[in-house]
Structure formats: C-alpha cells, structure tokens
C-alpha positions in Angstrom: 17.9 19.8 19.7 16.7 17.5 16.8 16.1 14.4 18.9 12.5 14.7 19.4 11.0 12.7 16.5 7.9 10.9 17.6 5.2 8.5 16.4 1.8 7.2 17.0 0.7 4.0 15.3 -2.6 2.1 14.9 -1.8 -1.1 13.0 -3.0 -4.7 12.4 -0.6 -5.9 15.1 -2.9 -4.4 17.8 -6.0 -3.3 16.3 -8.7 -5.5 14.6 -10.2 -4.7 10.9 -13.2 -3.0 12.5 -11.2 -0.9 14.5 -8.8 0.1 11.6 -11.5 0.7 9.2 -13.1 3.1 11.4 -10.1 5.2 11.8 -8.6 4.8 8.2 -8.2 7.9 6.4 -8.5 8.4 2.5 -6.5 11.0 0.7 -8.8 14.0 1.3 -9.0 13.2 4.9 -5.2 12.7 5.1 -4.7 16.1 3.6 -7.3 17.7 6.0 -5.8 15.9 9.1 -2.2 17.3 8.2 -3.8 20.8 8.1 -5.7 20.1 11.4 -2.3 18.9 13.0 -0.5 22.1 11.7 -2.9 24.3 13.3 -3.1 22.4 16.7 0.2 21.0 17.4 3.7 22.7 17.7 5.7 20.5 15.4 8.5 21.1 12.9 7.6 18.0 10.8 4.3 16.1 10.4 3.8 13.0 8.2 0.5 11.1 8.1 0.3 7.6 6.7 -2.8 5.6 6.3 -3.0 2.2 4.5 -5.4 -1.0 4.8 -3.1 -2.1 7.6 -2.2 1.2 9.6 -3.0 4.7 10.5 0.2 6.7 11.7 1.3 10.0 12.5 4.9 11.2 12.8 6.0 14.4 14.1 9.2 16.4 15.3 8.5 18.0 18.7 9.8 18.3 22.3 6.1 17.8 23.6 4.1 14.4 23.6 0.9 15.1 21.7 -0.2 11.5 21.2 -3.5 12.0 23.1 -4.2 15.3 21.2 -3.4 13.5 18.0 -6.0 10.8 18.8 -8.5 13.4 19.7 -8.0 15.5 16.5 -8.3 12.1 14.7 -11.6 11.6 16.2 -12.7 15.1 15.1 -11.5 14.3 11.4 -13.4 11.2 11.3 -16.5 12.3 13.1 -16.0 9.8 16.3 -17.0 11.5 19.4 -15.5 9.1 21.9 -12.2 8.0 20.1 -10.3 8.1 23.3 -11.8 4.6 24.3 -9.6 3.1 21.4 -6.3 4.7 22.7 -5.2 1.2 23.9 -5.0 0.2 20.0 -2.5 2.6 19.5 1.4 2.2 19.9 3.1 5.4 21.1 6.6 5.8 20.1 8.0 8.9 22.2 11.8 8.0 21.8 13.5 9.7 18.8 15.3 6.4 17.8 12.3 4.2 18.2 10.3 6.5 15.8 13.0 6.8 13.3 13.6 3.0 13.4 9.7 2.2 13.0 9.4 4.3 10.0 12.5 2.8 8.2 10.9 -0.7 9.0 7.3 0.3 7.8 8.8 2.0 4.7 10.9 -1.1 3.8 7.8 -3.6 4.2 9.2 -5.3 7.4 6.1 -4.3 9.2 3.6 -5.3 6.4 1.1 -8.1 6.7 2.7 -9.7 3.8 6.5 -9.1 4.5 8.1 -6.9 1.9 4.8 -5.7 0.5 5.8 -3.5 -2.6 2.9 -1.2 -2.0 4.2 0.2 1.0 7.0 2.1 -0.6 4.5 4.1 -2.9 2.1 4.8 0.0 5.0 6.3 2.0 6.2 8.4 -1.0 2.6 9.5 -1.3 2.5 10.6 2.3 5.7 12.6 2.1 4.3 14.3 -1.0 1.3 15.4 1.0 3.5 16.7 3.8 5.6 18.7 1.4 2.4 20.0 -0.3 1.0 21.1 2.9 4.5 22.5 4.2 4.8 20.1 7.1 8.3 18.7 6.0 11.1 20.5 7.4 14.9 19.8 6.7 14.8 16.9 9.1 11.9 15.1 7.4 13.4 15.8 4.0 16.4 14.3 4.6 15.0 11.4 6.7 12.7 10.5 3.7 15.4 10.6 1.1 17.4 8.5 3.2 14.9 5.9 3.5 14.2 6.0 -0.4 17.9 5.5 -0.8 17.7 2.7 1.7 14.8 1.0 -0.3 17.0 1.1 -3.4 19.8 -0.5 -1.7 17.3 -3.4 -0.3 15.9 -3.9 -3.8 19.5 -3.9 -5.4 21.3 -5.9 -2.7 18.8 -8.5 -1.4 16.1 -10.9 -2.4 13.6 -9.2 -0.1 11.5 -7.6 -2.9 11.9 -10.6 -5.2 8.8 -12.6 -6.4 5.3 -11.2 -6.0 4.3 -11.6 -2.3 1.9 -8.5 -1.8 -1.5 -8.3 -0.5 -2.9 -8.4 -4.0 -1.0 -11.4 -5.0 -1.9 -13.2 -1.8 -5.4 -12.7 -3.0 -4.7 -14.4 -6.2 -3.2 -17.4 -4.3 -6.3 -17.4 -2.2 -8.4 -17.6 -5.5 -6.3 -20.6 -6.7 -7.0 -22.2 -3.3 -10.7 -21.5 -3.3 -11.4 -22.5 -7.0 -9.0 -25.4 -7.4 -11.5 -28.2 -6.8 -14.7 -26.1 -7.4 -14.4 -24.5 -11.0 -11.7 -25.1 -13.5 -11.8 -21.7 -15.1 -13.3 -19.2 -12.6 -15.2 -16.2 -13.9 -13.7 -13.3 -11.8 -15.2 -9.7 -11.4 -12.8 -6.9 -10.2 -14.7 -4.2 -8.6 -12.7 -0.9 -8.1 -9.3 -0.1 -9.9 -7.4 1.8 -7.4 -3.7 0.8 -6.7 -4.6 -2.5 -5.1 -7.4 -3.4 -7.7 -4.9 -2.7 -10.6 -2.3 -4.6 -9.1 -4.8 -7.6 -8.8 -5.7 -7.3 -12.4 -2.0 -7.4 -13.5 -1.3 -10.6 -11.6 -4.6 -12.2 -12.7 -3.0 -11.5 -16.3 0.4 -12.8 -15.4 -1.3 -16.1 -13.9 -3.3 -16.5 -17.2 -6.8 -16.1 -16.0 -9.1 -15.8 -19.0 -12.4 -14.8 -17.8 -11.5 -11.5 -15.9 -14.2 -8.6 -16.1 -13.4 -5.0 -14.5 -15.9 -2.4 -13.5 -15.5 1.0 -11.8 -17.4 4.0 -11.2 -15.3 5.9 -13.6 -15.6 4.0 -16.9 -12.4 5.5 -18.4 -10.1 4.3 -15.6 -11.6 0.7 -15.9 -11.2 0.9 -19.8 -7.6 2.0 -19.7 -6.7 -1.0 -17.1 -8.7 -3.5 -19.3 -6.8 -2.4 -22.4 -3.4 -2.9 -20.6 -4.4 -6.3 -19.4 -6.7 -7.7 -22.1 -9.7 -7.9 -20.0 -13.4 -7.1 -20.5 -15.2 -4.0 -18.9 -18.7 -3.9 -17.5 -20.3 -0.5 -16.9 -20.7 0.1 -13.4 -24.6 0.5 -13.6 -24.7 -3.1 -14.9 -23.0 -4.4 -11.8 -25.7 -6.8 -10.8 -25.6 -8.6 -14.1 -21.9 -9.0 -13.3 -22.3 -10.4 -9.7 -24.7 -12.9 -11.2 -22.2 -14.2 -13.8 -19.1 -14.1 -11.4 -17.7 -16.9 -9.4 -15.3 -14.8 -7.6 -15.7 -11.0 -6.8 -12.7 -9.1 -5.9 -13.6 -5.8 -4.2 -11.4 -2.7 -3.4 -14.0 0.0 -3.4 -13.1 3.1 -1.3 -16.0 4.3 0.6 -17.1 4.8 4.2 -19.9 2.1 4.3 -20.1 -1.5 2.8 -21.1 -1.3 -0.9 -22.0 -5.0 -1.0 -24.9 -5.6 1.4 -26.8 -8.9 2.5 -29.9 -7.7 1.0 -28.2 -7.0 -2.5 -26.6 -10.4 -2.6 -29.7 -12.1 -1.4 -31.6 -10.7 -4.6 -29.0 -12.7 -6.9 -30.6 -16.0 -5.9 -27.1 -17.6 -5.7 -27.1 -21.3 -7.1 -23.7 -22.0 -6.9 -20.6 -21.0 -4.7 -19.6 -17.4 -4.8 -16.4 -16.1 -3.2 -16.1 -12.4 -2.2 -12.6 -11.2 -1.4 -12.7 -7.8 0.2 -9.5 -5.9 -0.2 -11.0 -2.4 1.1 -10.4 -0.6 4.4 -13.1 0.2 5.6 -14.7 -3.0 4.4 -16.8 -2.8 1.2 -18.5 -6.3 1.9 -21.0 -6.4 4.6 -20.1 -9.2 7.2 -23.5 -10.5 7.1 -23.3 -11.2 3.4 -21.9 -14.6 4.3 -25.2 -15.5 5.9 -26.6 -15.9 2.3 -26.3 -19.5 1.6 -23.4 -20.4 -1.1 -21.4 -17.2 -0.4 -18.2 -17.1 1.4 -16.5 -13.8 2.3 -12.6 -13.1 3.0 -11.5 -9.9 4.2 -7.9 -8.4 4.3 -7.2 -10.0 7.5 -7.9 -13.5 6.3 -5.4 -13.0 3.3 -2.7 -14.3 5.5 1.1 -14.6 4.7 1.2 -17.6 2.1 4.1 -19.7 2.6 5.1 -19.5 -1.0 8.8 -19.7 -2.2 8.9 -15.9 -2.8 7.8 -15.1 0.6 10.3 -17.6 2.2 13.1 -16.0 0.1 12.0 -12.6 1.6 11.9 -13.8 5.2 15.4 -15.1 4.7 16.5 -11.7 3.5 15.2 -10.0 6.5 18.6 -9.9 8.5 20.3 -8.5 5.6 17.5 -5.7 5.3 18.1 -5.0 9.0 21.9 -4.4 8.6 21.2 -2.1 5.6 18.6 -0.2 7.9 21.2 -0.1 10.6 24.0 1.5 8.3 21.5 3.9 7.1 20.2 5.1 10.4 23.8 5.5 11.6 24.5 7.8 8.5 21.3 9.8 9.1 22.1 10.1 12.8 25.6 11.6 12.1 23.8 14.0 9.7 21.3 15.0 12.6 24.1 15.5 15.1 26.0 17.7 12.6 22.8 19.7 12.0 23.0 20.5 15.9 26.3 22.0 15.5 25.8 23.9 12.3 24.2 27.0 14.0 27.4 27.2 16.1 29.8 26.8 13.3 27.9 29.6 11.4 28.1 31.7 14.3 31.9 31.2 14.6 32.3 31.8 11.1 30.4 35.2 11.3 32.3 36.2 14.4 35.7 35.6 12.8 34.5 37.4 9.4 33.3 40.4 11.6 36.8 40.7 13.2 38.5 40.4 9.7 36.1 43.0 8.3 36.7 45.4 11.1 40.4 45.1 10.9 40.5 45.4 7.1 38.4 48.5 7.4 41.3 50.1 9.4 44.0 49.5 6.9 42.4 49.4 3.5 42.3 53.3 3.3 46.1 53.1 3.1 46.2 50.4 0.4 46.0 50.6 -3.4 43.4 48.4 -5.2 45.9 45.5 -5.9 47.3 45.5 -2.4 43.9 45.7 -1.0 42.8 42.6 -2.9 45.9 40.8 -1.9 45.4 41.4 1.9 41.7 40.4 1.4 42.7 37.2 0.0 45.4 36.6 2.7 43.2 37.3 5.7 40.4 35.1 4.1 42.8 32.3 3.8 44.1 32.7 7.4 40.5 32.8 8.7 39.6 29.4 7.0 42.8 27.7 8.4 41.7 29.2 11.9 38.3 27.7 11.7 39.1 24.5 10.2 40.1 22.6 13.4 37.4 23.7 15.7 34.9 22.6 13.0 36.4 19.1 12.8 36.5 19.0 16.6 33.0 20.0 16.8 31.8 17.3 14.3 33.9 14.7 16.0 32.5 15.6 19.2 28.9 15.2 17.5 29.7 11.6 16.8 30.8 11.0 20.5 28.0 12.7 21.7 29.9 15.3 23.6 29.0 18.3 21.2 27.0 20.4 24.0 30.3 20.9 26.1 32.3 22.2 23.2 29.4 24.5 21.8 29.3 26.2 25.3 33.0 26.5 25.3 32.9 28.2 21.9 30.1 30.4 22.7 32.2 31.8 25.8 35.5 31.9 24.0 34.1 34.1 21.1 31.1 35.4 22.9 29.0 34.2 20.1 25.6 35.0 21.5 26.5 38.7 21.8 28.1 38.7 18.4 24.8 37.4 16.8 22.7 40.0 18.9 25.1 42.6 17.5 25.0 41.5 14.0 21.2 41.7 13.9 21.1 45.5 14.9 
C-alpha cells in the first residue's frame, strides 16, 4: 500500500550547468510548483528540492507522473518545449530506489563536493515548504525525521562532515590557487550574501583574508554579515567602483539573467588580472565576460572536488556512512510495513470491542455499579490478551513480507470489512 515513493531528478551528473540553470527554482518558484503539483497529480506526499546542483521532485503515488511533472516544471519556468530536456532527468519509479536516493542526497553523498554541509539545510527547507503547503503526509514526516536522525548519527559517528570541504570552501581553495603567484594579498569583493555568499565570507575570515568587501542589494544584510566577519561594506549602487578595485569577485546573486555582462566589464578598462568566481545558478556572470582581456571566469562546475585532506577523510568515511544509511532504511521500512497493517489492527480492535460492548449491555442492568466496573475491567483485560497474539503475528509477517495473507485471513475470520461498514452507520 505504501510502497509507491518515486523521484524525478535533474542533477550535475547528467545535466550541464546551462540546462540546470534553465530549470532551477528559487524559493517562490518552489512553493508555487508544490501548489501546481498538488492540483495536478494524485499524490499523498510531495517534496521539491532545488539547489545549484539539482532540481528534484519526490512524490508518493501508484501512478508514474514523471512526464507530467516535467511538463508542469516547464509551465512554472515558462519553457514551452521542456520535454526536449527529458533525457537529462533520472526517473526513479521503484520505491526503494527513491528512498535510497533521498537519503544519499540528504547526507551529501551525491553532492559535487562530497559531504557538502549546505545540502542538509536545503533538504530541511524543502521539507518545511512541503509542510507549509500541506504536502507532507505521515509517510514523508516519518521519512524526513529518519533522515535528520541519520544525519545526526553521521556527524557524531564518522569523519564524513569533518573539515570544511563545501562548495564555498572549494571556492576559497580556488582563490588560493589563482592568486598565489599573482597577488600576495588579493582584494576580494563578495557580491550577494545568501547562504553560500555568507559561507564564503566566514571561510575568508577563518583563512585570514584582510581585504574583503561585501556588497548586497539589501544593505542591512551586508552590514550584519560584515559586522560578524569584520569586513568592509560597499553600497550596491557603488558596485562599479568595487569591481575596479577588486582582484577577485565572488558572485552568488540570485536572478534569472546574468548580472555581470561583457559590456559592463569592458567599461572597467581592466589593466591587471581579474578573477570572477560565479557560484550562482542560474549564472550571474555572462560566459562572454571571459572574452575581456585579463578577465578569467570560473563557474560552479569548474570548482571541482579539491583533493584536500578534509575531502580525502570524507571519502574514506563513505562506507561507514552507507552502513548507517542502510540501518536507518531498514528501520524505516519496518515502520512502513507496520503502517500497512495498522488499519487491520484497528479494525480488529474495533470488532472485538463491539462484541464486548454488546455482551456487556446484555448483563449490565442486572449488576450494581461496583460489579459493573469489575466486569468491564475483566473483559477489557481479556480482550487485550486475545488481540495480543494476532498483532504480534501481523507485525512479524510484515517483516517477512507476508502480511497480505494474514490480513485477508483476519478479514475473513472476523468479517472486518462488514464490521467497519456497520460501525459507520
């Protein structure tokens, strides 16, 4: 009954950056898309996850809606012919595959930088959106809480999250490489202070970079982060001045079209090297910017896994993480199977309670209050003992995958379907 969790995924593994940025969803689009899915597909649970590396939909349904989901994604993004990109998507129609995939994504096993810490918060955010839009049923609630508990175990029991090998940290390592032989103390301008931009600033502070300036459309946000990290703030309207001054520009601006264009950068009259590191999806630095002499552009796909000690440590921990995931999925599957039999257990309890109440009604008139209370207590206790064994047998049959037969048998023995209909009238 519950074994119908499915997923559709577009990620860096199959889709290049230009396809991913075309389909990526910001927070408002995610919320809107959940509502669209809720209206158009018959699913008891819907979760939408969109990061710079992936856009994914998880849903609980007996029907394969993958093509419909892609088409609805096209409507949300205003892409008329989105089905041409269908080959870039991975479809997971097997319940166990979809559950496994969500675990691996949430732990950071599927991230471009293995063990990326940001993914956990992004998954939590997606779950919050599902809860807000009432697309999280008992199954998804239980699954997400199992995932969060698993993440806690991974942090406590392994070295998988040790060190700072995240996308933002990889950007810092890239700065070190690029500027090592060019400029001793690079002047860095950070544009945009979303989660990734804020992370970059904190890493720059930890690494001891002295000449860092932050700019953001909302000045108050930039000021708060600058105060935290001991950095300078540049009003957004003075960004051109900041660009002229900076050796390295790190951009994580959230917008549909590139903010930094070739024309804008040409007007700077670049005399020395300028490095643009674009951490945005969709890209915020136009690809043609690199045609400007002296300017080099690095996008999110060029920030590769750095073979740092922290990263190697994480890679060595992967088998341990997989074992923890395996244990969690086993426990979750036991719960899922028990969910299958809980309606039958409730029907059985109701059927026995009806018999008990009917029999009590026949004799209660002849009993005093004290005796009536005693008889009620005795019959309740007997009923609990009678039901105990069938319940244990049902749960054991669940784990063996043989619950269906026992459910049918109990339905026949106690005429549970009829009992339920009678109790509703």
